[in-house]
N, C-alpha and C positions, 0 to 999 in steps of 0.2 A: 504493500500500500504506500510505502514511503515515496517510491519513485513516482507513482501516479499522482500523489498529492503535491509533490514538489513541481511536477510538470504542469499541473493545473494552476497552481499558484503563480508560476512564472508567466504562463501564457495568459492568465487572467489579467495580470498587471499590464503586460505588453499589449494585450488586445484592446484595453481601454485607451492606450496611447496611439496605437497604430491602425485600428480597424477603420476601414472605409465603409461608411454606412450603405452606400448604394450597392456595393458588392455583397455585403451581408444580407441586405434585403432580397437581392437576387437569389441567393442560396436558400433563404427561408421560403421564398415564393415557389421555388422549384420543388421543395419538399412538400409544400401544401398542395401543389398541383398533382404531384405523383400520388400523394395520400388520397386525394379526392378522386383521382382516376381509378385507383385500385379498389376503392370501396364506394360507399354512398357519399354524396356531397354534404351530408348532414353530420356535423361533428358529434352530435348526440348518439348517432348510430355507427360512428366510425372512430374507434379509439386512436388510430394513428393520426387521423386528421385533427382530432381534438388536441393531441399533444403538439402537433405542428403549429396550430393556431395559437396555442398557449405560449409556446416558445417565441413565436413572432411578436405577440403582444408584449412579452417580457423585454424584447429588444426595441420596443416603441415603434414597431412597424405600423404605418397608418392603416386604418380599417379599410379604406378603399383598396389598398394594395392587396390585403388579405382576400377581400371579396373578389377582386379581379383574378387572383390566382386560382380560386375555387371555380369560378365561371370558366376559366380557360380549360379546365379539365373536361368539361362537358362539350366544349367547342370542337369542331372538326379540325381546327388548325393547331391543336395542342400537340407538341412534340411527344414522341414516345421515348421516355427515359428508361435506361437500364440501370439497375443497382449493381455496382461492381465493387468488389473488395480487392485491393492490391496489398501485397505483403512483401517486405524486404528488410534489409539491414542497412542502417545508416552508419555514420562515423563511430568508431569504437565498438562495433559489433552490436549496436543498439537495435532492438527489434522494433519495427514500425508497421502499423496497419493504416491503410488509407481507404476511406469509404467515399465512393463517388456516385453521382447520378448523372449519366451521360447519354446524349443522343448520338454519340460517335465513339465507339469503343477504341477504334484505332488511334484517334486523336488523343484520347485520354491516356491510353497505355504509353504512347510515344512521349507525351509531355511528362508523365510521372516517372517513366524510366530515365528520361534525360535529367530530371531533378535529382534522382538518386545517384546517377553516375557522376554528375558534376560535383556532388557533395562527397564523393569518395565511397559511396555505398553501392548497393546492388539490389535490383528488384528480383524477387523470387517467385515461385509458383504459389498459387492459392493454397493455404494450409502450411506454408513453410515456417511461419512464426506465430500464427493464431493459437497454436496449441500451448503457447506460453502465456496466454491471456484467458481471462474468464469473461463471458458475456453476462453482464449484470445491468440492473437498472440504476440510474443516477438521478437523484432529485435534489435540486439546489434551492436553498432559501437564503434571502439576504440576512445579514447579521442582525438587523433590527426586528426580526421576527421573534426573538427571544434569546435568553442566555443558553449556554451549552447544555445545562442540566434540563431545562425546559424542553428543548428540541430533542435531546436524547430520550427523555421520557415519552414524548409523543411518537418518536420513531420506533421505540420498543413496542409500544401499544399497537402501532400500525403494522408490525411484523417485519420491520426492516432488519438488515443484518449488521450495519455499521454506520457510524456517524463521525464525521471529522469537522470540528468547528475551529475557526480562527477569525481574524479581523475582517476577512473578505466575505464570510458567511458560513453557512452550514451545508456540507455535502453528505447526503444520505444515500446509502447504497442498499439494494435489495436484490433478491433473486430475479432473474430476467422475467420468469413467468408470473411474478407477483407485482409487476410494475403498476398495473391498473388498480388492484386492491389497495396497495400501500399508498399510492397517490391519493386515492379517494379518502382513505382514513386520515392522512396527513392534512388534507384540505379542511376536513371537519375540525381539526385541532389547531392548525396554524394558518389557514387561509391558502390562497392559491400560490403554488410554487413559482419560483423565477424561471426554472428550467426543469424539464422532465425528459429523459431520453435513455435509450439503451446504449451502453458504451462497452468498450473492450478494456478491462482492467488487468494490468500486468500481475502475474502471480509472484514474480520476483523482479527486483530492479537490477540493471546493469550499471555498476559504478563507473563514472567518467569524471575527468578533471574539467577545469573551467574552459580550456581551449576546445575540448571535444564537445562540451555542453553548448558552447557558442555555435559550433558548426551544426549541431543537431537542431538548435532553435532556428538557425538560418534555413536549414532544409525544411523544417516544419512550416516556416513562414512562406517559403516558396511554394510548397504544396498547397497550403491554404489559400494562396493567391490565385490558384487555378480555378476557373469558373466551375469546373465539373466536380471539384473536390468538396465534400460536405464536412467530413471529420477526419482528424489525424490523431493517432494514439501512438505513444512511444514508451519504452520501459526503462529509460535512463534514470540514474539516481546520482545525486551530488550531496556533498556534506553541507552543513549549515553555513559555513563561511562562503563557500562557492555560491550557494543559493542566494545569500544576501547580495553578493556582487552581481549576479545575473539579474536579480530583481531590480537593482538600482540602476542597471545599465540603460 
């Protein structure tokens, strides 16, 4: 858990500094469209769409954008997006999983392979690193939703597996198949979450020094800048001193 927590904290801080809203909205809209196209356009009857809309609202995505993305799913001009998972190794042997929604597999594979290669890493086959991760649910609440003890108690009552609290907020994890039930129970106790999603959580971390960590963060940023990439997960781990330097950079 340490590596995942550190990674999330670093990217959380950098995301607030570097994120381009238009690109973020584009990725959120793509997920909404895919979710609406795969099921019913009604979030009450489509859990994936409900989560996609919830996450979009948490990022202050305008209501018009959300409704337009849903309507696009029922229109004849909506692109057909494939869900693709890429796996490989980055600098220092760090395992990386990349999730994409793409209308052109060849383009996505080429761009992602180029990013890995430029960073000194290598793209592998599907399954080459995912066995080192667990598929779990991640529910995030802002820090002002309560102190660590209050959130921990609510999470335990809801059936969650783990809670990590710091100044950035509360990160609650649960079994993948329990996301819906745990989220509903937490909403009753704490209100609506800031983010709810299925993630890849590293089973163990790969220790790296500051230089390697910088290279990994640069690779992650490059991958996340790709329009087709939705999420990136890595299993690197750094000590507290290095974490402080990376967070301040």
